[in-house]
BALUM-349063 format. One record per residue (C-alpha): residue in three letters; x, y, z. Coordinates in steps of 0.02 Angstrom, whole numbers, plus 50000, padded with zeros to 5 digits. Example, Ala and Ser with C-alpha at 12.3 -4.5 7.8 and 13.67 -1.06 7.14 Angstrom:
BEGIN
ALA506154977550390
SER506844994750357
This chain:
BEGIN
LEU442695555550940
ALA442735542950800
GLY440955545250739
GLY440125541850907
VAL439045553151013
ALA439265556951196
VAL438385568151321
ILE439425575551460
LYS438455583151603
VAL439365595451713
GLY438605601951874
ALA439165615251996
ALA438555625152145
THR438825642352066
GLU438845649751892
VAL440685654351908
GLU441135636551957
MET440075629851814
LYS440975640851686
GLU442665635051751
LYS442175616751745
LYS441455618951570
ALA443095626851513
ARG444075612051587
VAL442955599451498
GLU443125608751333
ASP445015609551355
ALA445105590851391
LEU444015587251241
GLN445135597551127
ALA446675588651195
THR445845571851162
ARG445375576850985
ALA447165582450951
ALA447835566051019
VAL446675556150907
GLU447115566450753
GLU448985568350779
GLY449415553250884
ILE450055551351060
VAL451605544951146
ALA451715534051300
GLY451935543851461
GLY452975541051615
GLY454615542251522
VAL454215526751418
ALA454345536151253
LEU456085542051301
LEU456635524451346
ARG456025518351177
ALA456985532451094
LYS458525527251193
GLN458385509551127
ALA458315516250949
ALA459745528450978
GLY460815515851071
GLU461565509650909
ILE462265526650861
LYS464165527450856
GLY465175543450851
ASP466615547150735
ASN467805549350882
ALA467945547151070
ASP467225564351107
GLN465655560651007
ASP465505543651090
ALA465595552051261
GLY464245564551209
ILE463115550651146
LYS463355540951307
LEU462925556551409
VAL461325559851310
LEU460785541651324
LYS461025542251513
ALA460065558651525
ILE458605551051431
GLU458335539351580
ALA458195553651706
PRO456315556851696
LEU455875538551724
ARG457165537151863
GLU456355552051951
ILE454605544751932
VAL455175528252007
TYR456085537252148
ASN454525547252192
ALA453355532252185
């Protein structure tokens, strides 16, 4: 993707299966190209935790805003909590 060459061989038992696999490979390749061009974020809720660390220093102008900020910061942890729970 960065000036290199690769050959991807896809095999299948039927023509229909081959077309579906080819479409999946092309889709994955496009996703990879987009990630290389536009950047990627860490998965598994890690990007949200990093955002939480950055947002943790935000202070509201009043108690209501502080409560809202606290609520959002707690909600940011939810995806990672669910992943750990399901592991």
